[in-house]
N, C-alpha and C positions, 0 to 999 in steps of 0.2 A: 504494500500500500504506500502511496505517495501522500505526503502531507505538506501543503503549502500554507502560507499565512498572508492574510490581508492586514497590513499594518496600519491600523487606525487608532493607535493609542489604546484607551480603555475600551473602545469598541472594536478592537481587533478580533479576528475570528479565523479558524482554520478551514481549509478545503481538503477533504479527504477524497482521494481518487484510488479506486482499486476494484478488483473483481470479487463478487460475492460478499459485499459489505453491507448490503441492504438489510435493515432490521437488526443490526448489531447493537445490542443494548449498551455495550461498553463504549461505543462511539456516541450514542444518543444521550445517555443519562447525564453526563457532565454539563450538557447544554440545555437541560430542562430544569428550571428553578423551582417550580411548584409541583403539584400533583395532578394538575388538570392539563389535558392535551386534546387538541382537535386536529385530526388528520384530514386535509382537503385533497381530493383527487378528482378524476373525471371518469366518465363511463367507459373509456377505453383502457385507461391505466389501472383502475381499481381492481378489475377481475384478475389482472396479471400480478400485481405487486402489493395490494393492500394488506392481505393476510400476512405476508412476510414482514411488512412494516409493523403491523400491530403485534406480531410475536415478540418484538423487542420492546414493547410498551406495556407489559403485563402488570407492572407495578403502579400504573397510573390510571386515573379516571379518564377514559378515552371516549370521545365522540368522533363520528366521521361525517363529512359532508361530501357528497358526490355530485359534481357539476356536469352539465352537458359538455361535450367535447367540441371545441372549435373556436377560432378567433372571433366569429360573429357574436359569441356570448361574452366577450371580454368588454363588458360595459359596467356602468355604475349599478344598474339593476342586477347585473350578473353576480355581484359580490354580496347581495343582500341575503342569500341563503346562508352564507358564512356568518354574517352579523346576526341573523335571526337565531341561529343555533347557539351562538355564544350568549345571546340575551336570554333565550329560553332556559338555558341551563344555569344561568346566573354565574357564569365563569368570571373569575376575578382578574386582577391585573397581573397575577403570576401565571396565567395560562400561557401555554406555548402552542402556537399553531404551526403545523408541519405541512409544507407544500410538497405533495407527491405527484409529480407529473412534468410536463414540458413547460415552455416559457409562458404560456397563457395561464396555466395553473399557478406558476410561481409568481407572476406579476399580480394576479388577482388576490392570491393569498397574502402576499406581502403588503398590498394596499389595505386589505381588511385588517391586518395586524397593526398597520400604521395608524389607523383611525379608531380602532376599538379601544375605548377607555383612554384615548389620547396616546396609544402606543403600547403594544405588548410584544413579547418575544416571538420570533418565528425561526423555523429551520427550513432550509432548502434541501430537498432530495430530488434532484433533476433526473428525469428518465429519458430525455432526448439529447442528441448530440448538441443541438443548438443551445439548449438550456445548460448543459454541462460546461460548455466552453465560453458562454457569454452571459445569458440573462440571469442565471442563478447567482452570479458574482457581482458585487458592486452596489447592491442596495437600491437599484432603480425599481420602483413598483408603480403600478398604475393600470388604468383602463383606457379604452378608446372612446372617442366621441365621433358622431357621424361626420363632423367637419375636420377631424384630424386624429392621427394615431397617437396614443399615449399622452393625450393632452391633460388628463386628470391623474394625478399621482403624487408620490412622495418619495424622498430618499429615506429608506428605512433598512438598515443593515441586518442581515440574518445573524443568528448565533453561531451557525456553522453551515457548511455545505458538504453533503455526502453524495458523491458521484460514483455510483456502481456501474462500471462499464459493461457488465453483463446485461443490463437493461437495453443496451443498444442492439442486442440480438433480435429483439422483437420489433424494432423500428422498420417501417416500410422504406423502400428505396428512396422515395421522394423526400421523406422526412430526414433521412440520413444526408442526402445531398444538401438539404436546407441548412443543416448544421455545418457542413463543409464550407459553405459560403462565409460564415463567420470566422472560420479558421483561416481561410484565404485572406480575409480582411486584416488579420494580425500581421501576416507577412507583408502586405502592401503598405501598412502604415509605418512600420519601422524595422523590417528585417529582410533584407535582400537574401541573406543566407537561408532563412526559413522558407522563402519563396522557392529557392533552388531545391531545398529538401522536399517541399511539396510537389514540385514538378517531377522529381524522381520517384516519389512514393505515392502519388495520387491513385494509381491502380490498386495498391495494397489498401489504401484507406477505403476506396469504394468496395473492395472485397471484404472489409471489416477485419483485417488482420489485427489481432488483439494488441500486439506490441507496438505496431505502427500507430494505431488509434490512441493508445495510452500516451505515447510521446507527444502526439499532436494536441491532445487534451491538456497535458501537463504544460506544454509551451504556451498554449493559449491562456490558460488560467493564470500562469505566472506573469505573463505579459499584462493581462488585465489587472491582476492584483497590484502590480507595480504602478500602473497608471492611476488606479483608484486611490492608492495610498498617497500619491502625490497631489491628487486633485479630486477629492471625494464628491464635491457638489458641482462638478463640471464648470468651473470658472475659467479654465484654460485648457491644459493639456488633454484632459479626459475627452474633450470634444472630438479629438482625433478618432475615437472609437465610432464616430458617426459616419465614417467613410461609406459612401453609397446609400446612407440612410435617408437623407433628405429627398433624394430622387425616389428611393424605394418606398418611403412612407406615402408619397404622392401616388405611386402606382397602386399600392395596397388600398388606399382610400378610394381611388377612382374605380378600381375593378370590383370593389366590395370585399370587406374583410374576410379572409379565408379562401377566396378564389385564387389568389396568388399568395403562396406561403411567404412568411416574412423573409426567410433565407433566400428564396427565389427573387423576391423584389430587391433585396440588398445586392444580390449578384448582378442584376440588371443595372442597379444604381452605381455599382463599382465600375461597370463598363462605361456608363454615362460620365462618371467622374474622370475616367481615363480619356474618354473622347474629348471632353472639355479641356483637359490638360494638354492634349495634343494640339488642339486648336490655338492654345496660347503659346505653343512652342516649349512648354515645360518638360514634356517627355516626347519621345519619338513614336512614330507609328509602329515601329518594331516592338517597342515595349508594350504598347496597347495590345498588339496581336498576341504577345506572350501571355498577357493577362486573360484575354479572351479564350485562348487555348486551354489554360488551366481551369478556368471556370467551366468550360464545356466538358473537360475531362471529368469534372466532379459531377456531371449529370445535371447541370444547371442551365437555365435560359440566359441568353445574352441580349435579348430584345424583348419588348413588351409582347406578351402573347395576344394574338388576334382572336377575338371571340365575337360571334354575332350579337351577343347580348351586352357586351361591355368593351370599352376602349378608353383611351385617354388622349385628349387633344392637347395641342400646344397651350391653349388658353387654360385648360384644367391644370396642367403642370404648373403654370405660373400662379394660378389662384391658390392651389394647395400648398405650394412651396412658400407662398407669402404668409400662410398661417402656421408655418412650421415653428417648432420650438427654437430652432437655430436663428430665428430672426431677432436681432437685437437693435433697439432704437431705429426700427424701420428698415434695417439693412440685413439682407440675407447673408449668412456666413456659410461657406461651403468647405468641405474637406477635399482637397485636390492633391495631385501628385507632382513632385518635382524630380523624382527619380524612382526607380523600382526599389521599394522598401523605404522611401522617404515621402512623408505626407506633410501637409501644412494646412492651417485654417486661414481662410482669407475672405474678406468682403470686397477685395480689389480685383475683381474679375471683369472682363469685358462683357457687358450685357448683351451685345449683339452676338457674341460667340456663344453665350449661354442659350440664346434663342435658337441659334443654329443647331446646337446639340438637342434641345427639346424638340424641335421640328423633325430632326432625324429619327427620333425615337417615338414620336407621337403615332398613334394608331387610329385616331378618329378626327 
């Protein structure tokens, strides 16, 4: 088992990564302060892993909340079943809420923990690759609004993260690829060497080779832990983690939450960021093609999917990006590339070049 640490002073916490560690009471118990526990999962994950998780909680008063599965349910109303159960059982401020599932479950559970009695403890047990390498670490919690993704939320750090890599064996291929998008992101923002490693090992990752996956998860979690420790509330450096996300969030919102998976939208967004970087002369077309090739090898889209029922126009891109969280004082800030493995945050981009990129990727 690998143990990493997110260094946030008195709010520091460990990330445990290993095989067959789900439901290990020795891992869980030190991070549960009271005797009350609520485990939140969804209809897909609960039949697979809820019993094993509860087996490590026999010494506690346990309740479970099973949510419907899907990004479409990641709304303010969607977290009310969690709040209702806590209220009905009169759970106190020492309750610990455990998120058992992917990024949607983790975000919703963390937000419920952040607002119940003005904040209670929670633990992340991510069961998807995307959640293990990204959303479970760093304390970002929240839900979507019809006009924007993750617009309602709070920074609320977990007590610990327990990532059992065996849970990845039950992921479908599309969900695995969605997680690989976030792994590619870490290479693009600050590690040319890791990009090269991914280029050499992507076939093994797609085939779920345990040792290769374990290394990719460890690298990604360590990278994110370092960034979060330096900038917990995203006042500066942490915004680099948004590479591809401003474009991607616009795509998710326009197509309807869940129709394009978060990781798929981020993959397209990273290609768009590379395209805009090429138009500014910051990276070469050859580097963009290497990025496109790696994303395709991961089984991810590199352009907005065309569907009879949904698309995104140039105007929609502009409207949705104008409402993004990365807009500060009326200025949109984007994460772009100046070299393979070197990213930067800027509001100093050519608007006409941005329009060219948006028009190139628009489908409606």
